[in-house]
N, C-alpha and C positions, 0 to 999 in steps of 0.2 A: 580466498585469495592466495596466490603463490607466496611463499616465504621470501621476505626481503633479506638482503645480506648487508645492509648498512651497519657500520660501526660508529656509534656516537662517541666523540672524544670525551675524555674524563672531565674536562672543563664544562662540556655541554651537560653532562649528567649532573654535575654540581649545581649548575644554574637551574636545571629542572627542579631540583629540590627546593631552591629558593622560590621558583615560580609557583610551586604547589602550595606553599605557605600563603602566597598572596592571592590564591585563586578565588576565594569567596568575595573578596573586596572588588576584584576586577570584574567578576561575572555580574555584579550588581550595578555596574557603571551604566552610563547613559547610552552606550552603543549597543544596539540590538545585534544579536549573534556575536557577542563579545567572546574573546578567546584569551587564554593565558599562557599556554605552553610554548616556551621559546627554546630553540635548540641551536643557538649559536654560542660560541665560547665567551661572548661578552654581552652585556645588557644592550638591548636595542636602543639606539639614540632617538631623539625627537624626530618624528615623521617617518621613522623606519618601521616597516611592517614586521611583525614577529612571525616566525615560521612555527607552525604547529607540529608537534610530534605525536603520533598515534601509536600506541603499543600494539603491535600486530598479534592478534589472538591472545592478548594479554602480554605480559613480559615473558614471551615464549622462549627466550634464551635461558631463563632462570627457573622456569616451572613448566609443567605440561600444558601445551597450548589449549586455549578455550576452556580452561577449568577455573574454578574459583580461586585456586592457588595461584594461577597466572594473573588474575585480577589483583590479588593481594600483593603479589610480587611487583606488579606495575606500580601499585600505590606506594609501596615502600621506597621505590626508586624515583618517585616524584612524577610519574606519568599520569597526567590528568585525563587524557583521552585513551580509550581502549577500543580496539576493533574486534569484532567477533563475527561468526558465521552461524546462521540460523537455518535449521531444517525442521522436518516434521516426522514424528513417530507414526507407526502404523495405526495407532488408535487416536491420532489427531493432536498430540501434544507437541509444542514447540521446544526444540532442544538445540543446544549449542555445540556444533560439530563442524569441522571443515570438510573432511573427506566424505565422499558419497558412500563409502564403505567404512566399516568399523575396524578393519584388520590392523591398520598401522598404529592407531593410538588407543586401542583397548585390547582386552584379552578375549574378545568375542569368539575367536577361533577355538579357544580352550573351553570356554563356558558353553558355547553352542556349536560343537564340532560338526554337526551335520547340516549347517545352514549357510554354507558358502553361497554366494560371495559376500555375505554379511552386509547387505545394503542397509543403511540407516532406516529407510522407510519400510523395511520388512520386520522391524522389531517394535514391540509395544514400549510405552514409557516405563512400565514396570521391569521389562527385560533389560532395557538400557540402563536402568538404575542399578542393576546387579553387576555391571561391568566395572572393572578396574581401568580407569583412564589415566593413571599416573605412573604405574610401574615401568612402562616402556621408557619413560624419561629418566627415572632414577628411583632407587629403592626407598628413599625417604618420602616419596609421593605415593607409595603403595596405598590403595584404597581410595584415591581421589576419584570422584564420580563424574559422569557426564552430566553437566548441569542443565536444568530446564531454563528457558529464557526468563521465566519468572524469578528463579533463584539468582540468575545472573544480574538482573535489574536490581534486585534487593541489595546485592553486594555492592554494586556500583553506587547506589544511593547511600549506603552505609559509609562508603569511603569518600563520598563527594566527587566521584569521577563522572566522566562523560562518555558517550557511546557513539561509535561509528559502526552501525549494524549492517552487515551484508546479508541479504536474502540469497541463500545458496540454491542453485539449480531449481528455480521456481517452476520450470516446466514439469518437474517431477511431483510437484505438490500444488495442484490446482487450488486457487483461492488463498494461497498462503499470504499474499500481500494484505488482504483485508484482515486475515487472522492476526498477523503481526501488529497491525494498527490497533485491533481490539485489545490485544494483550498490553500494548503500550498504554492505552487509555486506562485499562483496569488498574495497572500498576502505577498510575499517576505520572506517566512520562509524556503526556500530551498537555500538561498545564503550561502556563506561560513561561515559567522559569526553565523548564526542560527544553521546550521548543525554541526558546530564544538562543540558548547557548550550550545545550548539553546533548543534543541528538542530531544525527544525520543518518538517513537510511540509503543504502547504495546497493547496486547489483550490476552484474555484467549484462543482464537482460534489460534492454531499453524499454520494452513494453511493461516489464515489471515496475520499473521506476516511474513510468507514466501512470500506471495504475495506483501506486502509492500516492502520487501527487493528487490524483483525482479523488481518492478516498479521504485523504487528510492533507489538503492544500497548505496548511500551516507548517507542515514538516519539511525541513530541508532534505534534499535528495541529491544523490550523486550517481553518475554513470561511470562504471569501471571500463577502462580501455581508452583508446585514442581514436575516436570517430573521425571520418573524413571531414575536413573543414566545411564542405558543402552541406553537411547535416547539422552543424552546430547550432545555427539559428533556430532550427525546428526543435532541437533538444533543449535549448535554453527556455522554452516555454514551460518545461516541467522539471528541469534539473538545475540545481544550484552549483554543482561541482561536476567537473570532468576529471576522472582520476586514472591516469595512464601508467603503464610500466615506464620507468625512467628512460629506458633505451628508446622509447617511442617519441621522446620530447625533441622538439626543434623550435628555434626562435620563431619561425613563421607560424607554426601550429599554436604555440603559446600566445602569440600576439592575436591570432584569430579568436582564441578562447576569451582572452581578456577584453576584447572589444565588446563582448556581449554581456547583457545583464540577464540574470535568472528570474524566476517567477516572483521572487521577493524584492526585486528592484535593485539588487546588489550585483556588482561584477562577478562573473563566473570565477570560481576558484579552481585551482589544480592541486591535487594531492598526489604525489608520485610514490610509486612502490617498486620493489625489486631494484633498489639502488645499488650501484657497484660498490664493492668492498672498499675501494680506495677513494670513494667520494665522501666528502664531509658535508654535514648539514649546511654549513655556511655556503659552500659552493652550489649546493642545490638551490638555496634561497636566492643566490645571485642570478640564477637562471630565470627567476620569476615564478617559482613554485611556492605556493602558500603553505603547503604541508608535506610531511613525509610519513608514510605508513611503514614502520620498521619493526 
């Protein structure tokens, strides 16, 4: 997903730290698909829905995106939800990277100078493991590696965090939807506790989201983008969320989304991304958005 530019006020960050402490108690409450991350400057009052905050590619302002360092940076700052991007190596391993090529966030051009344009899917997992995925961000992150999805899931479990997983460019990786579901199952992420409140799988590819729902109907799913309102009823058969760029939001579109219920019987949710710099979390929530990916 494109990088968001939202700036969370200091009071909001302070409250996130409070929310993180309470996460285990709230997650075990009676409400299925419970959530705990609130990003307003004050505690939500009775009957007020909390806005979720999702750390985009981990805490990517503080550590190199989509690395374990970014997961830990999000954890230290109280972010309960983490968003990541999943692709596949040449030899079939699931790895966490945003860009289709390795040039921007690794030293692939230096380590493998003759293999331009350094597409992720052209490298084996062993080759990807050789790359430095941290130095581009800062010297203290030198040696940070491209994580496998398995390693990423282990770190989230260790930290007690939750995952908004984006399947990136599925057209380049046939069958990746079923492979992601298999990996989630093997790593224990399809048990009741995870499925209830700790996992959402999303993609810009509508058919990819539909496939995930067909393979694992218990998993919550999201469609990235702002589909035409005429398509929403059809998409609600297999998607629990519609997650648009903030600039695409309108009151009419939001109302159309919220009138529908997803495959798990709950009203469709909207998570906004690429929020303007001068927009606060509170103002986004006031527009009827349940979450912000920042």
